[in-house]
VOMAR-601004 format. One record per residue: residue number from 1; residue in three letters; x, y, z of N, C-alpha, C, O in turn. Coordinates in steps of 0.001 Angstrom, whole numbers. Layout:
N
<pt pos="NUM" code="ALA" n_x="X" n_y="Y" n_z="Z" ca_x="X" ca_y="Y" ca_z="Z" c_x="X" c_y="Y" c_z="Z" o_x="X" o_y="Y" o_z="Z"/>
...
This chain:
67
<pt pos="1" code="MET" n_x="122696" n_y="84781" n_z="129248" ca_x="121537" ca_y="84341" ca_z="128498" c_x="121889" c_y="83018" c_z="127828" o_x="122914" o_y="82898" o_z="127157"/>
<pt pos="2" code="ASN" n_x="121029" n_y="82038" n_z="128021" ca_x="121298" ca_y="80749" ca_z="127400" c_x="120570" c_y="80630" c_z="126052" o_x="119838" o_y="81535" o_z="125650"/>
<pt pos="3" code="SER" n_x="120777" n_y="79532" n_z="125384" ca_x="120232" ca_y="79384" ca_z="124029" c_x="118703" c_y="79309" c_z="124023" o_x="118074" o_y="79778" o_z="123074"/>
<pt pos="4" code="ASP" n_x="118103" n_y="78738" n_z="125042" ca_x="116641" ca_y="78686" ca_z="125109" c_x="116042" c_y="80079" c_z="125255" o_x="115028" o_y="80393" o_z="124633"/>
<pt pos="5" code="GLU" n_x="116667" n_y="80902" n_z="126071" ca_x="116195" ca_y="82273" ca_z="126265" c_x="116362" c_y="83088" c_z="124986" o_x="115480" o_y="83859" o_z="124610"/>
<pt pos="6" code="LEU" n_x="117475" n_y="82913" n_z="124341" ca_x="117718" ca_y="83608" ca_z="123085" c_x="116703" c_y="83176" c_z="122018" o_x="116219" o_y="83999" o_z="121242"/>
<pt pos="7" code="GLU" n_x="116395" n_y="81903" n_z="121991" ca_x="115411" ca_y="81378" ca_z="121038" c_x="114031" c_y="81982" c_z="121293" o_x="113294" o_y="82266" o_z="120349"/>
<pt pos="8" code="LYS" n_x="113686" n_y="82176" n_z="122546" ca_x="112392" ca_y="82766" ca_z="122897" c_x="112294" c_y="84198" c_z="122363" o_x="111271" o_y="84584" o_z="121797"/>
<pt pos="9" code="ILE" n_x="113345" n_y="84973" n_z="122543" ca_x="113355" ca_y="86348" ca_z="122036" c_x="113345" c_y="86348" c_z="120506" o_x="112638" o_y="87145" o_z="119889"/>
<pt pos="10" code="TYR" n_x="114111" n_y="85473" n_z="119909" ca_x="114164" ca_y="85382" ca_z="118451" c_x="112785" c_y="85052" c_z="117881" o_x="112356" o_y="85655" o_z="116898"/>
<pt pos="11" code="THR" n_x="112101" n_y="84104" n_z="118492" ca_x="110768" ca_y="83711" ca_z="118025" c_x="109798" c_y="84882" c_z="118142" o_x="108994" o_y="85121" o_z="117240"/>
<pt pos="12" code="PHE" n_x="109874" n_y="85603" n_z="119244" ca_x="109010" ca_y="86764" ca_z="119427" c_x="109303" c_y="87829" c_z="118375" o_x="108382" o_y="88380" o_z="117772"/>
<pt pos="13" code="ASP" n_x="110570" n_y="88116" n_z="118158" ca_x="110942" ca_y="89132" ca_z="117165" c_x="110543" c_y="88710" c_z="115755" o_x="110201" o_y="89553" o_z="114925"/>
<pt pos="14" code="GLN" n_x="110586" n_y="87422" n_z="115487" ca_x="110143" ca_y="86922" ca_z="114184" c_x="108654" c_y="87212" c_z="113984" o_x="108227" o_y="87553" o_z="112881"/>
<pt pos="15" code="ALA" n_x="107874" n_y="87075" n_z="115042" ca_x="106443" ca_y="87388" ca_z="114975" c_x="106232" c_y="88875" c_z="114679" o_x="105317" o_y="89246" o_z="113944"/>
<pt pos="16" code="LEU" n_x="107079" n_y="89710" n_z="115254" ca_x="106993" ca_y="91142" ca_z="114969" c_x="107255" c_y="91420" c_z="113486" o_x="106577" o_y="92246" o_z="112876"/>
<pt pos="17" code="LEU" n_x="108230" n_y="90734" n_z="112916" ca_x="108526" ca_y="90922" ca_z="111495" c_x="107367" c_y="90462" c_z="110616" o_x="107097" o_y="91060" o_z="109575"/>
<pt pos="18" code="GLU" n_x="106697" n_y="89415" n_z="111029" ca_x="105527" ca_y="88962" ca_z="110280" c_x="104418" c_y="90007" c_z="110326" o_x="103687" o_y="90182" o_z="109351"/>
<pt pos="19" code="ASN" n_x="104288" n_y="90711" n_z="111469" ca_x="103336" ca_y="91813" ca_z="111555" c_x="103677" c_y="92894" c_z="110545" o_x="102781" o_y="93462" o_z="109920"/>
<pt pos="20" code="VAL" n_x="104948" n_y="93181" n_z="110380" ca_x="105381" ca_y="94213" ca_z="109429" c_x="105004" c_y="93801" c_z="108009" o_x="104535" o_y="94627" o_z="107226"/>
<pt pos="21" code="ASP" n_x="105204" n_y="92540" n_z="107679" ca_x="104831" ca_y="92050" ca_z="106345" c_x="103327" c_y="92208" c_z="106115" o_x="102895" o_y="92627" o_z="105042"/>
<pt pos="22" code="GLY" n_x="102544" n_y="91868" n_z="107129" ca_x="101090" ca_y="92007" ca_z="107018" c_x="100666" c_y="93456" c_z="106873" o_x="99744" o_y="93769" o_z="106120"/>
<pt pos="23" code="LEU" n_x="101340" n_y="94340" n_z="107596" ca_x="101045" ca_y="95767" ca_z="107483" c_x="101371" c_y="96286" c_z="106084" o_x="100613" o_y="97077" o_z="105523"/>
<pt pos="24" code="ALA" n_x="102478" n_y="95851" n_z="105531" ca_x="102861" ca_y="96286" ca_z="104179" c_x="101815" c_y="95844" c_z="103160" o_x="101455" o_y="96608" o_z="102264"/>
<pt pos="25" code="ARG" n_x="101334" n_y="94623" n_z="103294" ca_x="100293" ca_y="94145" ca_z="102377" c_x="99001" c_y="94941" c_z="102554" o_x="98327" o_y="95264" o_z="101576"/>
<pt pos="26" code="ALA" n_x="98660" n_y="95254" n_z="103799" ca_x="97440" ca_y="96009" ca_z="104066" c_x="97538" c_y="97429" c_z="103516" o_x="96552" o_y="97967" o_z="103011"/>
<pt pos="27" code="ILE" n_x="98706" n_y="98033" n_z="103608" ca_x="98906" ca_y="99370" ca_z="103040" c_x="98745" c_y="99320" c_z="101530" o_x="98103" o_y="100190" o_z="100940"/>
<pt pos="28" code="ASP" n_x="99323" n_y="98308" n_z="100907" ca_x="99152" ca_y="98141" ca_z="99462" c_x="97680" c_y="97965" c_z="99113" o_x="97207" o_y="98499" o_z="98110"/>
<pt pos="29" code="ASN" n_x="96968" n_y="97226" n_z="99931" ca_x="95555" ca_y="96987" ca_z="99695" c_x="94757" c_y="98295" c_z="99782" o_x="93850" o_y="98524" o_z="98982"/>
<pt pos="30" code="VAL" n_x="95098" n_y="99150" n_z="100752" ca_x="94430" ca_y="100453" ca_z="100861" c_x="94693" c_y="101270" c_z="99600" o_x="93775" o_y="101865" o_z="99035"/>
<pt pos="31" code="ALA" n_x="95932" n_y="101296" n_z="99170" ca_x="96277" ca_y="102061" ca_z="97962" c_x="95501" c_y="101556" c_z="96747" o_x="95040" o_y="102347" o_z="95925"/>
<pt pos="32" code="GLU" n_x="95361" n_y="100251" n_z="96640" ca_x="94635" ca_y="99682" ca_z="95509" c_x="93129" c_y="99896" c_z="95618" o_x="92417" o_y="99836" o_z="94615"/>
<pt pos="33" code="SER" n_x="92647" n_y="100145" n_z="96824" ca_x="91212" ca_y="100282" ca_z="97056" c_x="90705" c_y="101713" c_z="96946" o_x="89500" o_y="101950" o_z="97020"/>
<pt pos="34" code="ILE" n_x="91606" n_y="102662" n_z="96772" ca_x="91191" ca_y="104063" ca_z="96662" c_x="90213" c_y="104189" c_z="95501" o_x="90412" o_y="103625" o_z="94425"/>
<pt pos="35" code="ALA" n_x="89159" n_y="104941" n_z="95754" ca_x="88096" ca_y="105186" ca_z="94763" c_x="87285" c_y="103938" c_z="94450" o_x="86696" o_y="103827" o_z="93374"/>
<pt pos="36" code="THR" n_x="87255" n_y="102989" n_z="95402" ca_x="86399" ca_y="101813" ca_z="95239" c_x="85555" c_y="101646" c_z="96504" o_x="85783" o_y="102309" o_z="97516"/>
<pt pos="37" code="ASP" n_x="84594" n_y="100764" n_z="96421" ca_x="83744" ca_y="100483" ca_z="97578" c_x="84492" c_y="99714" c_z="98665" o_x="84009" o_y="99615" o_z="99792"/>
<pt pos="38" code="ALA" n_x="85643" n_y="99181" n_z="98347" ca_x="86411" ca_y="98382" ca_z="99306" c_x="87334" c_y="99234" c_z="100180" o_x="88018" o_y="98695" o_z="101050"/>
<pt pos="39" code="LEU" n_x="87365" n_y="100540" n_z="99969" ca_x="88318" ca_y="101387" ca_z="100705" c_x="88093" c_y="101329" c_z="102210" o_x="89047" o_y="101154" o_z="102968"/>
<pt pos="40" code="LEU" n_x="86856" n_y="101473" n_z="102655" ca_x="86583" ca_y="101468" ca_z="104091" c_x="87017" c_y="100155" c_z="104738" o_x="87631" o_y="100160" o_z="105804"/>
<pt pos="41" code="ALA" n_x="86702" n_y="99051" n_z="104104" ca_x="87105" ca_y="97744" ca_z="104644" c_x="88620" c_y="97614" c_z="104688" o_x="89170" o_y="97053" o_z="105636"/>
<pt pos="42" code="SER" n_x="89292" n_y="98127" n_z="103673" ca_x="90758" ca_y="98065" ca_z="103637" c_x="91366" c_y="98878" c_z="104771" o_x="92330" o_y="98452" o_z="105407"/>
<pt pos="43" code="ILE" n_x="90797" n_y="100048" n_z="105016" ca_x="91297" ca_y="100896" ca_z="106102" c_x="91035" c_y="100238" c_z="107448" o_x="91893" o_y="100267" o_z="108330"/>
<pt pos="44" code="GLN" n_x="89863" n_y="99647" n_z="107612" ca_x="89543" ca_y="98969" ca_z="108872" c_x="90503" c_y="97808" c_z="109119" o_x="90938" o_y="97584" o_z="110248"/>
<pt pos="45" code="GLN" n_x="90827" n_y="97078" n_z="108070" ca_x="91777" ca_y="95973" ca_z="108207" c_x="93148" c_y="96508" c_z="108624" o_x="93795" o_y="95934" o_z="109500"/>
<pt pos="46" code="LEU" n_x="93589" n_y="97587" n_z="108010" ca_x="94886" ca_y="98182" ca_z="108343" c_x="94915" c_y="98646" c_z="109795" o_x="95892" o_y="98409" o_z="110505"/>
<pt pos="47" code="VAL" n_x="93853" n_y="99303" n_z="110234" ca_x="93791" ca_y="99771" ca_z="111623" c_x="93857" c_y="98590" c_z="112585" o_x="94563" o_y="98648" o_z="113591"/>
<pt pos="48" code="GLY" n_x="93131" n_y="97530" n_z="112285" ca_x="93165" ca_y="96335" ca_z="113134" c_x="94550" c_y="95731" c_z="113214" o_x="95000" o_y="95332" o_z="114288"/>
<pt pos="49" code="LEU" n_x="95226" n_y="95663" n_z="112080" ca_x="96590" ca_y="95116" ca_z="112065" c_x="97552" c_y="96011" c_z="112847" o_x="98456" o_y="95514" o_z="113518"/>
<pt pos="50" code="CYS" n_x="97361" n_y="97322" n_z="112762" ca_x="98203" ca_y="98248" ca_z="113540" c_x="97997" c_y="98029" c_z="115035" o_x="98958" o_y="98019" o_z="115805"/>
<pt pos="51" code="GLU" n_x="96750" n_y="97856" n_z="115439" ca_x="96463" ca_y="97603" ca_z="116852" c_x="97088" c_y="96282" c_z="117306" o_x="97658" o_y="96202" o_z="118394"/>
<pt pos="52" code="ASP" n_x="96979" n_y="95260" n_z="116477" ca_x="97585" ca_y="93964" ca_z="116812" c_x="99103" c_y="94077" c_z="116930" o_x="99705" o_y="93505" o_z="117839"/>
<pt pos="53" code="ALA" n_x="99715" n_y="94815" n_z="116013" ca_x="101171" ca_y="94992" ca_z="116047" c_x="101588" c_y="95738" c_z="117307" o_x="102590" o_y="95389" o_z="117931"/>
<pt pos="54" code="ASN" n_x="100832" n_y="96758" n_z="117683" ca_x="101140" ca_y="97493" ca_z="118911" c_x="101008" c_y="96604" c_z="120131" o_x="101851" o_y="96647" o_z="121028"/>
<pt pos="55" code="ASP" n_x="99957" n_y="95798" n_z="120174" ca_x="99770" ca_y="94884" ca_z="121306" c_x="100934" c_y="93898" c_z="121401" o_x="101449" o_y="93636" o_z="122488"/>
<pt pos="56" code="THR" n_x="101334" n_y="93363" n_z="120272" ca_x="102449" ca_y="92415" ca_z="120253" c_x="103733" c_y="93089" c_z="120720" o_x="104473" o_y="92524" o_z="121526"/>
<pt pos="57" code="TYR" n_x="104000" n_y="94283" n_z="120223" ca_x="105218" ca_y="94993" ca_z="120611" c_x="105210" c_y="95294" c_z="122114" o_x="106241" o_y="95190" o_z="122779"/>
<pt pos="58" code="ASP" n_x="104043" n_y="95666" n_z="122641" ca_x="103947" ca_y="95957" ca_z="124068" c_x="104288" c_y="94741" c_z="124925" o_x="104736" o_y="94894" o_z="126061"/>
<pt pos="59" code="GLN" n_x="104084" n_y="93551" n_z="124400" ca_x="104382" ca_y="92325" ca_z="125135" c_x="105871" c_y="91994" c_z="125138" o_x="106307" o_y="91139" o_z="125908"/>
<pt pos="60" code="ARG" n_x="106643" n_y="92647" n_z="124305" ca_x="108077" ca_y="92323" ca_z="124191" c_x="108805" c_y="92531" c_z="125520" o_x="109650" o_y="91726" o_z="125911"/>
<pt pos="61" code="LYS" n_x="108465" n_y="93618" n_z="126204" ca_x="109102" ca_y="93904" ca_z="127484" c_x="108879" c_y="92742" c_z="128456" o_x="109796" o_y="92343" o_z="129175"/>
<pt pos="62" code="SER" n_x="107667" n_y="92207" n_z="128474" ca_x="107362" ca_y="91082" ca_z="129363" c_x="108198" c_y="89857" c_z="128990" o_x="108690" o_y="89146" o_z="129867"/>
<pt pos="63" code="VAL" n_x="108354" n_y="89617" n_z="127707" ca_x="109135" ca_y="88470" ca_z="127258" c_x="110588" c_y="88612" c_z="127721" o_x="111189" o_y="87652" o_z="128204"/>
<pt pos="64" code="ILE" n_x="111132" n_y="89789" n_z="127572" ca_x="112529" ca_y="90017" ca_z="127964" c_x="112694" c_y="89924" c_z="129485" o_x="113671" o_y="89353" o_z="129970"/>
<pt pos="65" code="LEU" n_x="111751" n_y="90479" n_z="130226" ca_x="111876" ca_y="90461" ca_z="131684" c_x="111682" c_y="89060" c_z="132264" o_x="112157" o_y="88783" o_z="133365"/>
<pt pos="66" code="GLU" n_x="111004" n_y="88185" n_z="131553" ca_x="110816" ca_y="86827" ca_z="132023" c_x="112102" c_y="86004" c_z="131949" o_x="112212" o_y="84957" o_z="132587"/>
<pt pos="67" code="ILE" n_x="113057" n_y="86476" n_z="131180" ca_x="114291" ca_y="85725" ca_z="130972" c_x="115259" c_y="85955" c_z="132109" o_x="116358" o_y="85400" o_z="132106"/>
């Protein structure tokens, strides 16, 4: 594996970590929204972020196999 290939995997994994940060914020937002009118929107946002994170993770195999 050369440095360009390693950089590609590193960049992809960094994006995964950013998804985790976004999920943590969304979970906090759901907790803060309990018993408010914003709860449904907070849950919908969290579900969307979970789907995005899953889609991104599913692409990791393709990134690795391309190397």
